[in-house]
N, CA, C and O atoms as a Tinker XYZ file with bonds, in Angstrom:
   488  protein
     1  N      3.706000   10.745000  -13.643000    73     2
     2  CA     4.419000   12.229000  -13.326000    64     1     3
     3  C      4.835000   11.263000  -11.928000    63     2     4     5
     4  O      6.057000   11.127000  -11.994000    81     3
     5  N      4.442000   10.719000  -11.001000    73     3     6
     6  CA     4.811000   10.184000   -9.736000    64     5     7
     7  C      5.579000    8.933000   -9.811000    63     6     8     9
     8  O      4.954000    7.911000  -10.093000    81     7
     9  N      7.029000    8.855000   -9.568000    73     7    10
    10  CA     7.182000    7.444000   -9.465000    64     9    11
    11  C      6.896000    6.586000   -8.377000    63    10    12    13
    12  O      7.086000    7.291000   -7.387000    81    11
    13  N      6.512000    5.349000   -7.967000    73    11    14
    14  CA     6.349000    4.552000   -6.981000    64    13    15
    15  C      7.015000    3.440000   -7.160000    63    14    16    17
    16  O      7.197000    2.842000   -8.221000    81    15
    17  N      7.438000    3.124000   -5.921000    73    15    18
    18  CA     8.282000    1.545000   -6.026000    64    17    19
    19  C      8.323000    1.198000   -4.964000    63    18    20    21
    20  O      8.966000    1.730000   -4.059000    81    19
    21  N      7.378000   -0.123000   -4.865000    73    19    22
    22  CA     6.867000   -1.178000   -3.635000    64    21    23
    23  C      8.189000   -2.107000   -3.547000    63    22    24    25
    24  O      8.921000   -2.405000   -4.491000    81    23
    25  N      8.330000   -2.505000   -2.151000    73    23    26
    26  CA     9.279000   -3.361000   -1.644000    64    25    27
    27  C      8.986000   -3.953000   -0.509000    63    26    28    29
    28  O      8.066000   -3.558000    0.207000    81    27
    29  N      9.701000   -4.914000   -0.237000    73    27    30
    30  CA     9.368000   -5.870000    1.378000    64    29    31
    31  C      8.471000   -6.917000    1.331000    63    30    32    33
    32  O      8.036000   -7.522000    2.311000    81    31
    33  N      8.146000   -7.160000   -0.070000    73    31    34
    34  CA     7.587000   -8.743000   -0.409000    64    33    35
    35  C      8.335000   -9.341000   -0.062000    63    34    36    37
    36  O      9.467000   -8.964000    0.243000    81    35
    37  N      7.736000  -10.887000    0.007000    73    35    38
    38  CA     8.373000  -12.058000    0.307000    64    37    39
    39  C      7.468000  -13.079000    0.551000    63    38    40    41
    40  O      6.263000  -12.826000    0.557000    81    39
    41  N      7.969000  -14.427000    0.794000    73    39    42
    42  CA     7.316000  -15.411000    1.272000    64    41    43
    43  C      7.665000  -15.759000    2.654000    63    42    44    45
    44  O      8.722000  -15.961000    3.253000    81    43
    45  N      6.182000  -15.763000    3.014000    73    43    46
    46  CA     6.277000  -15.877000    4.767000    64    45    47
    47  C      5.007000  -17.761000    5.154000    63    46    48    49
    48  O      4.028000  -18.230000    4.572000    81    47
    49  N      5.629000  -18.096000    6.089000    73    47    50
    50  CA     4.750000  -18.699000    6.244000    64    49    51
    51  C      3.679000  -17.913000    7.299000    63    50    52    53
    52  O      3.991000  -16.949000    7.998000    81    51
    53  N      2.013000  -18.713000    7.237000    73    51    54
    54  CA     1.103000  -18.020000    7.989000    64    53    55
    55  C      1.501000  -18.090000    9.401000    63    54    56    57
    56  O      2.061000  -18.973000   10.051000    81    55
    57  N      0.996000  -16.745000    9.748000    73    55    58
    58  CA     0.956000  -16.520000   10.808000    64    57    59
    59  C      2.153000  -15.359000   10.785000    63    58    60    61
    60  O      2.259000  -14.451000   11.609000    81    59
    61  N      2.873000  -15.561000    9.846000    73    59    62
    62  CA     4.497000  -14.515000    9.901000    64    61    63
    63  C      3.690000  -12.996000    9.604000    63    62    64    65
    64  O      2.475000  -12.807000    9.552000    81    63
    65  N      4.811000  -11.987000    9.430000    73    63    66
    66  CA     4.755000  -10.574000    9.244000    64    65    67
    67  C      5.399000  -10.051000    7.799000    63    66    68    69
    68  O      6.030000  -10.802000    7.054000    81    67
    69  N      5.273000   -9.361000    7.663000    73    67    70
    70  CA     6.001000   -8.480000    6.670000    64    69    71
    71  C      5.509000   -6.990000    6.782000    63    70    72    73
    72  O      4.465000   -6.639000    7.330000    81    71
    73  N      6.238000   -6.342000    6.300000    73    71    74
    74  CA     5.725000   -4.707000    5.922000    64    73    75
    75  C      6.688000   -4.160000    4.806000    63    74    76    77
    76  O      7.912000   -4.036000    4.835000    81    75
    77  N      5.713000   -3.847000    3.739000    73    75    78
    78  CA     5.589000   -3.493000    2.961000    64    77    79
    79  C      6.192000   -1.647000    2.851000    63    78    80    81
    80  O      5.902000   -0.764000    3.657000    81    79
    81  N      6.961000   -1.519000    1.763000    73    79    82
    82  CA     7.042000    0.140000    2.049000    64    81    83
    83  C      7.123000    0.704000    0.293000    63    82    84    85
    84  O      7.559000    0.103000   -0.690000    81    83
    85  N      6.587000    1.922000    0.395000    73    83    86
    86  CA     6.264000    2.065000   -1.045000    64    85    87
    87  C      6.791000    3.854000   -0.981000    63    86    88    89
    88  O      6.366000    4.745000   -0.246000    81    87
    89  N      7.508000    3.888000   -1.700000    73    87    90
    90  CA     8.930000    5.030000   -2.043000    64    89    91
    91  C      8.325000    5.932000   -3.239000    63    90    92    93
    92  O      7.919000    5.376000   -4.259000    81    91
    93  N      8.285000    7.003000   -3.129000    73    91    94
    94  CA     7.668000    8.105000   -4.171000    64    93    95
    95  C      8.516000    9.142000   -4.525000    63    94    96    97
    96  O      9.444000    9.477000   -3.788000    81    95
    97  N      8.283000    9.683000   -5.588000    73    95    98
    98  CA     9.247000   10.488000   -6.426000    64    97    99
    99  C      8.323000   11.699000   -5.860000    63    98   100   101
   100  O      7.267000   11.699000   -5.226000    81    99
   101  N      9.272000   12.864000   -6.419000    73    99   102
   102  CA     8.464000   13.886000   -6.351000    64   101   103
   103  C      8.608000   15.543000   -5.338000    63   102   104   105
   104  O      9.701000   15.807000   -4.837000    81   103
   105  N      7.714000   16.270000   -5.196000    73   103   106
   106  CA     7.956000   17.177000   -3.918000    64   105   107
   107  C      6.301000   17.502000   -3.479000    63   106   108   109
   108  O      6.052000   18.361000   -2.633000    81   107
   109  N      5.371000   16.824000   -4.061000    73   107   110
   110  CA     4.204000   16.940000   -3.806000    64   109   111
   111  C      3.542000   15.473000   -3.204000    63   110   112   113
   112  O      2.418000   15.060000   -3.489000    81   111
   113  N      4.371000   14.901000   -2.443000    73   111   114
   114  CA     4.433000   13.737000   -1.348000    64   113   115
   115  C      3.037000   14.111000   -0.410000    63   114   116   117
   116  O      1.928000   13.592000   -0.543000    81   115
   117  N      3.441000   15.190000    0.593000    73   115   118
   118  CA     2.322000   15.716000    1.633000    64   117   119
   119  C      0.905000   16.131000    1.165000    63   118   120   121
   120  O      0.023000   16.325000    2.001000    81   119
   121  N      0.657000   16.282000   -0.273000    73   119   122
   122  CA    -0.447000   16.576000   -0.863000    64   121   123
   123  C     -1.406000   15.463000   -0.844000    63   122   124   125
   124  O     -2.632000   15.567000   -0.828000    81   123
   125  N     -0.566000   14.168000   -0.848000    73   123   126
   126  CA    -1.505000   13.089000   -1.227000    64   125   127
   127  C     -2.250000   12.444000   -0.601000    63   126   128   129
   128  O     -1.743000   12.552000    0.515000    81   127
   129  N     -3.182000   11.777000   -0.469000    73   127   130
   130  CA    -3.873000   10.453000    0.199000    64   129   131
   131  C     -3.191000    9.144000   -0.538000    63   130   132   133
   132  O     -3.104000    9.125000   -1.765000    81   131
   133  N     -2.730000    8.094000    0.238000    73   131   134
   134  CA    -2.125000    6.776000   -0.832000    64   133   135
   135  C     -2.841000    5.924000   -0.350000    63   134   136   137
   136  O     -3.625000    6.275000    0.532000    81   135
   137  N     -2.811000    4.956000   -0.646000    73   135   138
   138  CA    -3.368000    3.643000   -0.922000    64   137   139
   139  C     -2.553000    2.131000   -1.306000    63   138   140   141
   140  O     -1.457000    2.212000   -1.861000    81   139
   141  N     -2.870000    1.389000   -1.132000    73   139   142
   142  CA    -2.758000   -0.211000   -1.163000    64   141   143
   143  C     -3.701000   -0.892000   -1.485000    63   142   144   145
   144  O     -4.791000   -0.946000   -0.916000    81   143
   145  N     -3.360000   -1.463000   -2.419000    73   143   146
   146  CA    -4.709000   -2.591000   -3.317000    64   145   147
   147  C     -3.575000   -3.694000   -3.851000    63   146   148   149
   148  O     -2.452000   -3.363000   -4.232000    81   147
   149  N     -4.110000   -5.166000   -3.805000    73   147   150
   150  CA    -3.976000   -5.778000   -4.136000    64   149   151
   151  C     -4.409000   -6.978000   -5.188000    63   150   152   153
   152  O     -5.608000   -7.170000   -5.394000    81   151
   153  N     -3.721000   -7.527000   -5.639000    73   151   154
   154  CA    -4.337000   -8.596000   -6.868000    64   153   155
   155  C     -3.739000   -9.806000   -6.924000    63   154   156   157
   156  O     -2.565000   -9.912000   -7.279000    81   155
   157  N     -4.587000  -10.983000   -6.532000    73   155   158
   158  CA    -4.292000  -12.154000   -6.530000    64   157   159
   159  C     -4.351000  -12.890000   -7.792000    63   158   160   161
   160  O     -4.946000  -12.532000   -8.809000    81   159
   161  N     -3.904000  -13.591000   -7.677000    73   159   162
   162  CA    -3.874000  -14.625000   -9.250000    64   161   163
   163  C     -5.762000  -15.015000   -9.553000    63   162   164   165
   164  O     -6.556000  -15.538000   -8.772000    81   163
   165  N     -5.961000  -14.577000  -10.799000    73   163   166
   166  CA    -7.410000  -14.730000  -11.160000    64   165   167
   167  C     -8.728000  -13.653000  -11.043000    63   166   168   169
   168  O     -9.772000  -13.482000  -11.673000    81   167
   169  N     -7.998000  -12.967000   -9.751000    73   167   170
   170  CA    -9.208000  -11.931000   -9.147000    64   169   171
   171  C     -8.601000  -10.429000   -9.877000    63   170   172   173
   172  O     -7.529000  -10.161000  -10.419000    81   171
   173  N     -9.833000   -9.630000   -9.603000    73   171   174
   174  CA    -9.199000   -7.828000   -9.940000    64   173   175
   175  C     -8.804000   -7.233000   -8.559000    63   174   176   177
   176  O     -9.159000   -7.408000   -7.393000    81   175
   177  N     -8.271000   -6.768000   -8.951000    73   175   178
   178  CA    -7.659000   -5.920000   -8.146000    64   177   179
   179  C     -8.386000   -5.468000   -6.918000    63   178   180   181
   180  O     -9.563000   -5.108000   -6.949000    81   179
   181  N     -7.563000   -5.500000   -5.705000    73   179   182
   182  CA    -8.896000   -4.964000   -4.689000    64   181   183
   183  C     -8.350000   -4.015000   -3.547000    63   182   184   185
   184  O     -7.233000   -4.235000   -3.079000    81   183
   185  N     -9.232000   -2.811000   -3.028000    73   183   186
   186  CA    -8.598000   -2.331000   -1.980000    64   185   187
   187  C     -8.115000   -2.826000   -0.972000    63   186   188   189
   188  O     -8.606000   -3.910000   -0.656000    81   187
   189  N     -7.156000   -2.348000   -0.201000    73   187   190
   190  CA    -6.334000   -2.851000    1.297000    64   189   191
   191  C     -6.763000   -1.717000    2.064000    63   190   192   193
   192  O     -7.768000   -1.688000    2.773000    81   191
   193  N     -5.826000   -0.648000    1.857000    73   191   194
   194  CA    -5.769000    0.278000    2.700000    64   193   195
   195  C     -5.735000    1.902000    2.333000    63   194   196   197
   196  O     -5.759000    2.178000    1.133000    81   195
   197  N     -5.689000    2.792000    3.120000    73   195   198
   198  CA    -5.402000    4.384000    2.528000    64   197   199
   199  C     -5.342000    5.472000    4.034000    63   198   200   201
   200  O     -5.970000    5.486000    5.093000    81   199
   201  N     -4.419000    6.169000    3.539000    73   199   202
   202  CA    -4.072000    7.267000    4.787000    64   201   203
   203  C     -4.092000    8.522000    3.999000    63   202   204   205
   204  O     -3.584000    8.476000    2.879000    81   203
   205  N     -4.521000    9.455000    4.350000    73   203   206
   206  CA    -4.695000   10.681000    4.507000    64   205   207
   207  C     -3.192000   11.323000    4.615000    63   206   208   209
   208  O     -2.171000   10.807000    5.071000    81   207
   209  N     -3.420000   12.789000    3.968000    73   207   210
   210  CA    -2.174000   13.595000    3.922000    64   209   211
   211  C     -1.416000   13.804000    4.965000    63   210   212   213
   212  O     -0.291000   14.276000    4.799000    81   211
   213  N     -1.890000   13.492000    6.230000    73   211   214
   214  CA    -1.028000   14.079000    7.665000    64   213   215
   215  C     -1.161000   12.542000    8.872000    63   214   216   217
   216  O     -0.602000   12.421000    9.962000    81   215
   217  N     -1.754000   11.914000    8.428000    73   215   218
   218  CA    -1.989000   10.564000    8.689000    64   217   219
   219  C     -3.037000   10.729000   10.080000    63   218   220   221
   220  O     -2.696000   10.313000   11.187000    81   219
   221  N     -4.090000   11.267000    9.872000    73   219   222
   222  CA    -5.180000   11.935000   10.712000    64   221   223
   223  C     -6.715000   10.896000   10.492000    63   222   224   225
   224  O     -7.773000   10.687000   11.086000    81   223
   225  N     -6.225000   10.595000    9.632000    73   223   226
   226  CA    -7.360000    9.397000    9.135000    64   225   227
   227  C     -7.175000    7.992000    8.298000    63   226   228   229
   228  O     -6.682000    8.224000    7.194000    81   227
   229  N     -7.352000    7.049000    8.453000    73   227   230
   230  CA    -6.693000    5.543000    7.893000    64   229   231
   231  C     -7.769000    4.944000    7.328000    63   230   232   233
   232  O     -8.886000    5.249000    7.748000    81   231
   233  N     -7.645000    4.121000    6.424000    73   231   234
   234  CA    -9.258000    3.417000    6.034000    64   233   235
   235  C     -8.432000    1.723000    5.371000    63   234   236   237
   236  O     -7.372000    1.444000    4.810000    81   235
   237  N     -9.457000    1.069000    5.772000    73   235   238
   238  CA    -8.954000   -0.427000    5.604000    64   237   239
   239  C    -10.299000   -1.163000    5.020000    63   238   240   241
   240  O    -11.497000   -0.883000    5.052000    81   239
   241  N     -9.568000   -2.180000    4.502000    73   239   242
   242  CA   -11.253000   -3.425000    3.950000    64   241   243
   243  C    -11.156000   -4.602000    4.815000    63   242   244   245
   244  O    -10.159000   -5.143000    5.292000    81   243
   245  N    -12.496000   -4.908000    4.927000    73   243   246
   246  CA   -13.019000   -5.415000    5.880000    64   245   247
   247  C    -11.691000   -6.800000    5.920000    63   246   248   249
   248  O    -10.979000   -7.018000    6.901000    81   247
   249  N    -11.655000   -7.319000    5.040000    73   247   250
   250  CA   -10.760000   -8.645000    5.364000    64   249   251
   251  C     -9.377000   -8.273000    6.130000    63   250   252   253
   252  O     -8.885000   -9.191000    6.785000    81   251
   253  N     -8.816000   -7.248000    6.121000    73   251   254
   254  CA    -8.020000   -6.827000    7.365000    64   253   255
   255  C     -7.943000   -7.348000    8.458000    63   254   256   257
   256  O     -6.993000   -7.889000    9.024000    81   255
   257  N     -9.297000   -7.124000    8.852000    73   255   258
   258  CA    -9.602000   -7.360000   10.550000    64   257   259
   259  C     -8.776000   -7.371000   11.426000    63   258   260   261
   260  O     -8.537000   -8.223000   12.281000    81   259
   261  N     -8.087000   -5.897000   11.112000    73   259   262
   262  CA    -7.134000   -5.595000   12.238000    64   261   263
   263  C     -5.762000   -5.824000   11.879000    63   262   264   265
   264  O     -4.938000   -5.125000   12.469000    81   263
   265  N     -5.354000   -6.632000   11.059000    73   263   266
   266  CA    -4.515000   -7.668000   11.076000    64   265   267
   267  C     -2.722000   -6.483000   10.400000    63   266   268   269
   268  O     -1.511000   -6.627000   10.570000    81   267
   269  N     -3.807000   -5.186000    9.473000    73   267   270
   270  CA    -2.763000   -4.681000    8.841000    64   269   271
   271  C     -2.820000   -3.310000    8.852000    63   270   272   273
   272  O     -3.913000   -2.913000    8.447000    81   271
   273  N     -1.752000   -2.081000    9.285000    73   271   274
   274  CA    -1.655000   -1.144000    9.592000    64   273   275
   275  C     -0.736000   -0.321000    8.624000    63   274   276   277
   276  O      0.436000   -0.552000    8.328000    81   275
   277  N     -1.565000    0.710000    8.197000    73   275   278
   278  CA    -1.095000    1.769000    7.338000    64   277   279
   279  C     -0.421000    2.591000    7.906000    63   278   280   281
   280  O     -0.639000    2.688000    9.113000    81   279
   281  N      0.609000    3.472000    7.325000    73   279   282
   282  CA     1.198000    4.327000    7.748000    64   281   283
   283  C      2.189000    5.426000    7.120000    63   282   284   285
   284  O      2.415000    4.986000    5.992000    81   283
   285  N      2.594000    6.118000    7.208000    73   283   286
   286  CA     3.441000    6.905000    6.205000    64   285   287
   287  C      4.937000    8.276000    6.867000    63   286   288   289
   288  O      5.161000    8.871000    7.922000    81   287
   289  N      5.235000    8.240000    6.240000    73   287   290
   290  CA     6.641000    9.014000    6.943000    64   289   291
   291  C      6.853000   10.068000    5.744000    63   290   292   293
   292  O      7.468000    9.781000    4.718000    81   291
   293  N      6.375000   11.095000    5.953000    73   291   294
   294  CA     6.356000   12.550000    4.817000    64   293   295
   295  C      7.624000   12.780000    4.546000    63   294   296   297
   296  O      8.042000   13.122000    3.440000    81   295
   297  N      8.283000   12.607000    5.521000    73   295   298
   298  CA     9.927000   13.173000    5.323000    64   297   299
   299  C     10.639000   12.290000    4.826000    63   298   300   301
   300  O     11.818000   12.641000    4.780000    81   299
   301  N     10.435000   11.234000    4.408000    73   299   302
   302  CA    11.079000   10.319000    3.505000    64   301   303
   303  C     10.002000    9.725000    2.304000    63   302   304   305
   304  O     10.291000    8.692000    1.700000    81   303
   305  N      9.220000   10.188000    2.126000    73   303   306
   306  CA     7.638000   10.334000    1.072000    64   305   307
   307  C      7.952000    8.725000    0.554000    63   306   308   309
   308  O      8.432000    8.173000   -0.436000    81   307
   309  N      7.267000    8.277000    2.099000    73   307   310
   310  CA     7.107000    6.711000    1.825000    64   309   311
   311  C      5.706000    6.339000    2.674000    63   310   312   313
   312  O      5.278000    6.915000    3.674000    81   311
   313  N      5.131000    5.205000    1.966000    73   311   314
   314  CA     3.960000    4.701000    2.959000    64   313   315
   315  C      4.402000    3.533000    3.021000    63   314   316   317
   316  O      5.159000    3.228000    2.100000    81   315
   317  N      4.150000    2.581000    3.968000    73   315   318
   318  CA     3.930000    1.674000    4.794000    64   317   319
   319  C      2.724000    0.828000    4.742000    63   318   320   321
   320  O      1.595000    1.245000    4.483000    81   319
   321  N      3.097000   -0.584000    5.048000    73   319   322
   322  CA     1.911000   -1.364000    5.079000    64   321   323
   323  C      2.106000   -2.631000    5.975000    63   322   324   325
   324  O      2.295000   -3.770000    5.547000    81   323
   325  N      2.033000   -2.258000    7.263000    73   323   326
   326  CA     2.444000   -3.485000    7.925000    64   325   327
   327  C      1.630000   -4.483000    8.177000    63   326   328   329
   328  O      0.506000   -4.217000    8.603000    81   327
   329  N      2.082000   -6.030000    7.938000    73   327   330
   330  CA     1.062000   -6.840000    7.619000    64   329   331
   331  C      1.470000   -7.577000    8.880000    63   330   332   333
   332  O      2.637000   -7.516000    9.268000    81   331
   333  N      0.486000   -8.319000    9.580000    73   331   334
   334  CA     0.600000   -9.212000   10.561000    64   333   335
   335  C     -0.176000  -10.266000   10.546000    63   334   336   337
   336  O     -1.307000   -9.971000   10.161000    81   335
   337  N      0.032000  -11.966000   10.941000    73   335   338
   338  CA    -0.830000  -12.512000   11.063000    64   337   339
   339  C     -1.410000  -12.752000    9.723000    63   338   340   341
   340  O     -2.629000  -12.821000    9.570000    81   339
   341  N     -0.628000  -12.872000    8.815000    73   339   342
   342  CA    -0.832000  -13.563000    7.339000    64   341   343
   343  C     -1.495000  -14.776000    7.006000    63   342   344   345
   344  O     -1.060000  -15.791000    7.550000    81   343
   345  N     -2.281000  -14.863000    6.369000    73   343   346
   346  CA    -3.075000  -16.302000    5.854000    64   345   347
   347  C     -2.835000  -16.108000    4.061000    63   346   348   349
   348  O     -2.655000  -15.199000    3.251000    81   347
   349  N     -2.947000  -17.340000    4.084000    73   347   350
   350  CA    -2.696000  -18.156000    2.622000    64   349   351
   351  C     -2.963000  -16.951000    1.821000    63   350   352   353
   352  O     -2.144000  -16.261000    1.215000    81   351
   353  N     -4.717000  -16.752000    1.948000    73   351   354
   354  CA    -5.712000  -16.037000    1.069000    64   353   355
   355  C     -4.802000  -14.770000    1.124000    63   354   356   357
   356  O     -5.310000  -14.119000    0.211000    81   355
   357  N     -3.892000  -14.083000    1.554000    73   355   358
   358  CA    -3.585000  -12.629000    1.362000    64   357   359
   359  C     -2.287000  -12.560000    0.333000    63   358   360   361
   360  O     -1.680000  -11.530000    0.039000    81   359
   361  N     -2.017000  -13.826000   -0.119000    73   359   362
   362  CA    -0.820000  -13.707000   -1.477000    64   361   363
   363  C     -1.606000  -13.308000   -2.418000    63   362   364   365
   364  O     -2.707000  -13.709000   -2.794000    81   363
   365  N     -0.619000  -12.104000   -2.914000    73   363   366
   366  CA    -1.138000  -11.554000   -3.696000    64   365   367
   367  C      0.040000  -10.792000   -4.394000    63   366   368   369
   368  O      1.182000  -11.108000   -4.062000    81   367
   369  N     -0.170000   -9.684000   -5.460000    73   367   370
   370  CA     1.070000   -8.555000   -6.213000    64   369   371
   371  C      0.324000   -7.744000   -5.446000    63   370   372   373
   372  O     -0.894000   -7.784000   -5.624000    81   371
   373  N      0.972000   -6.667000   -4.247000    73   371   374
   374  CA     0.553000   -5.474000   -3.652000    64   373   375
   375  C      1.176000   -4.643000   -4.225000    63   374   376   377
   376  O      2.354000   -4.799000   -4.548000    81   375
   377  N      0.341000   -3.369000   -4.509000    73   375   378
   378  CA     0.633000   -2.229000   -5.374000    64   377   379
   379  C      0.175000   -1.016000   -4.536000    63   378   380   381
   380  O     -0.820000   -1.090000   -3.815000    81   379
   381  N      0.895000    0.062000   -4.643000    73   379   382
   382  CA     0.792000    1.155000   -3.902000    64   381   383
   383  C      0.417000    2.589000   -4.710000    63   382   384   385
   384  O      1.242000    2.817000   -5.595000    81   383
   385  N     -0.496000    3.459000   -4.615000    73   383   386
   386  CA    -1.160000    4.519000   -5.704000    64   385   387
   387  C     -1.469000    5.744000   -4.781000    63   386   388   389
   388  O     -1.585000    5.755000   -3.556000    81   387
   389  N     -1.570000    6.734000   -5.643000    73   387   390
   390  CA    -1.608000    8.110000   -5.218000    64   389   391
   391  C     -2.734000    7.880000   -5.661000    63   390   392   393
   392  O     -2.906000    7.597000   -6.847000    81   391
   393  N     -3.928000    7.978000   -4.592000    73   391   394
   394  CA    -5.472000    8.400000   -4.571000    64   393   395
   395  C     -6.036000    9.322000   -4.805000    63   394   396   397
   396  O     -7.041000    9.412000   -5.509000    81   395
   397  N     -5.372000   10.310000   -4.144000    73   395   398
   398  CA    -5.920000   11.884000   -4.597000    64   397   399
   399  C     -5.232000   12.926000   -3.611000    63   398   400   401
   400  O     -4.930000   12.694000   -2.440000    81   399
   401  N     -5.009000   14.311000   -4.413000    73   399   402
   402  CA    -4.216000   15.407000   -3.720000    64   401   403
   403  C     -5.003000   16.189000   -3.676000    63   402   404   405
   404  O     -6.004000   16.247000   -4.390000    81   403
   405  N     -4.567000   17.199000   -2.516000    73   403   406
   406  CA    -5.003000   17.923000   -2.315000    64   405   407
   407  C     -4.859000   19.772000   -3.203000    63   406   408   409
   408  O     -5.383000   20.840000   -2.885000    81   407
   409  N     -4.037000   19.456000   -4.207000    73   407   410
   410  CA    -3.826000   20.434000   -4.761000    64   409   411
   411  C     -4.414000   19.987000   -6.241000    63   410   412   413
   412  O     -4.132000   18.963000   -6.863000    81   411
   413  N     -5.286000   21.021000   -6.611000    73   411   414
   414  CA    -6.137000   21.083000   -7.831000    64   413   415
   415  C     -5.220000   20.674000   -9.314000    63   414   416   417
   416  O     -4.155000   21.265000   -9.497000    81   415
   417  N     -5.712000   19.622000  -10.359000    73   415   418
   418  CA    -4.943000   19.448000  -11.272000    64   417   419
   419  C     -3.355000   18.453000  -11.228000    63   418   420   421
   420  O     -2.535000   18.510000  -12.144000    81   419
   421  N     -3.200000   17.692000  -10.131000    73   419   422
   422  CA    -2.646000   17.138000   -9.646000    64   421   423
   423  C     -2.462000   15.885000  -10.929000    63   422   424   425
   424  O     -3.401000   15.251000  -11.411000    81   423
   425  N     -1.047000   15.746000  -11.298000    73   423   426
   426  CA    -1.157000   14.664000  -12.802000    64   425   427
   427  C     -0.617000   13.443000  -12.311000    63   426   428   429
   428  O     -0.600000   12.505000  -13.108000    81   427
   429  N      0.011000   13.185000  -10.695000    73   427   430
   430  CA     0.395000   12.467000  -10.195000    64   429   431
   431  C     -0.592000   11.542000   -9.268000    63   430   432   433
   432  O     -0.390000   10.612000   -8.487000    81   431
   433  N     -1.840000   12.288000   -9.759000    73   431   434
   434  CA    -3.320000   11.308000   -9.073000    64   433   435
   435  C     -3.040000   10.288000   -9.808000    63   434   436   437
   436  O     -2.442000   10.422000  -10.876000    81   435
   437  N     -3.464000    9.022000   -9.303000    73   435   438
   438  CA    -3.987000    7.647000  -10.250000    64   437   439
   439  C     -2.670000    6.946000  -10.853000    63   438   440   441
   440  O     -2.724000    6.159000  -11.797000    81   439
   441  N     -1.341000    7.366000  -10.124000    73   439   442
   442  CA     0.065000    6.799000  -10.512000    64   441   443
   443  C      0.036000    5.368000   -9.791000    63   442   444   445
   444  O     -0.717000    5.209000   -8.830000    81   443
   445  N      0.750000    4.457000  -10.193000    73   443   446
   446  CA     0.983000    3.414000   -9.610000    64   445   447
   447  C      2.517000    2.191000   -9.748000    63   446   448   449
   448  O      2.969000    1.796000  -10.823000    81   447
   449  N      2.946000    1.886000   -8.645000    73   447   450
   450  CA     4.037000    1.274000   -8.770000    64   449   451
   451  C      3.755000    0.360000   -9.387000    63   450   452   453
   452  O      2.615000    0.222000   -9.831000    81   451
   453  N      5.259000   -1.006000   -9.695000    73   451   454
   454  CA     5.072000   -2.282000  -10.184000    64   453   455
   455  C      4.647000   -3.118000   -9.281000    63   454   456   457
   456  O      4.778000   -4.249000   -9.749000    81   455
   457  N      4.144000   -3.160000   -8.084000    73   455   458
   458  CA     4.416000   -4.246000   -7.097000    64   457   459
   459  C      5.066000   -5.254000   -6.823000    63   458   460   461
   460  O      5.850000   -5.767000   -7.621000    81   459
   461  N      4.842000   -5.696000   -5.653000    73   459   462
   462  CA     5.776000   -6.408000   -5.014000    64   461   463
   463  C      5.153000   -7.911000   -4.221000    63   462   464   465
   464  O      4.459000   -8.032000   -3.210000    81   463
   465  N      5.730000   -8.944000   -5.155000    73   463   466
   466  CA     4.580000   -9.883000   -4.582000    64   465   467
   467  C      5.163000  -10.693000   -3.221000    63   466   468   469
   468  O      6.335000  -10.876000   -2.894000    81   467
   469  N      3.495000  -11.256000   -2.314000    73   467   470
   470  CA     3.410000  -11.403000   -0.833000    64   469   471
   471  C      2.999000  -13.085000   -1.248000    63   470   472   473
   472  O      2.079000  -13.460000   -1.975000    81   471
   473  N      3.561000  -13.544000   -0.846000    73   471   474
   474  CA     3.100000  -15.607000   -0.790000    64   473   475
   475  C      3.127000  -15.541000    0.466000    63   474   476   477
   476  O      3.935000  -14.985000    1.210000    81   475
   477  N      2.039000  -16.239000    0.723000    73   475   478
   478  CA     2.000000  -16.800000    1.955000    64   477   479
   479  C      1.748000  -18.410000    2.206000    63   478   480   481
   480  O      0.630000  -18.842000    1.926000    81   479
   481  N      2.801000  -19.365000    2.750000    73   479   482
   482  CA     2.501000  -20.922000    2.667000    64   481   483
   483  C      1.419000  -20.695000    3.773000    63   482   484   485
   484  O      0.967000  -19.731000    4.391000    81   483
   485  N      1.199000  -22.204000    3.719000    73   483   486
   486  CA     0.342000  -23.091000    4.840000    64   485   487
   487  C      1.042000  -24.077000    5.613000    63   486   488
   488  O      0.437000  -24.749000    6.449000    81   487
């Protein structure tokens, strides 16, 4: 019920930076806690970061170690992931998702984008 389109991935050298974007459809984006996940070759999808409806709370995985920052612009229906000091082990397809909603029975929860590839060379 919610379309999510990730962009901003690419190929960078170790130590470089990328900013990923996820644009969402619909009229209830402000109800959503949004998240970023990633999946590396041969590994399960893992949590990266999340942000609640009004940006008052954020969450991130231990491996981020202060390098990544999640943010959102509700006026643009967009969530971002600023990634600094990228390392080869960060290479993965990065996905955004609707993790939860303030509204009950929101069919947008659980929606996923198609992913954007991040490749970090050494």
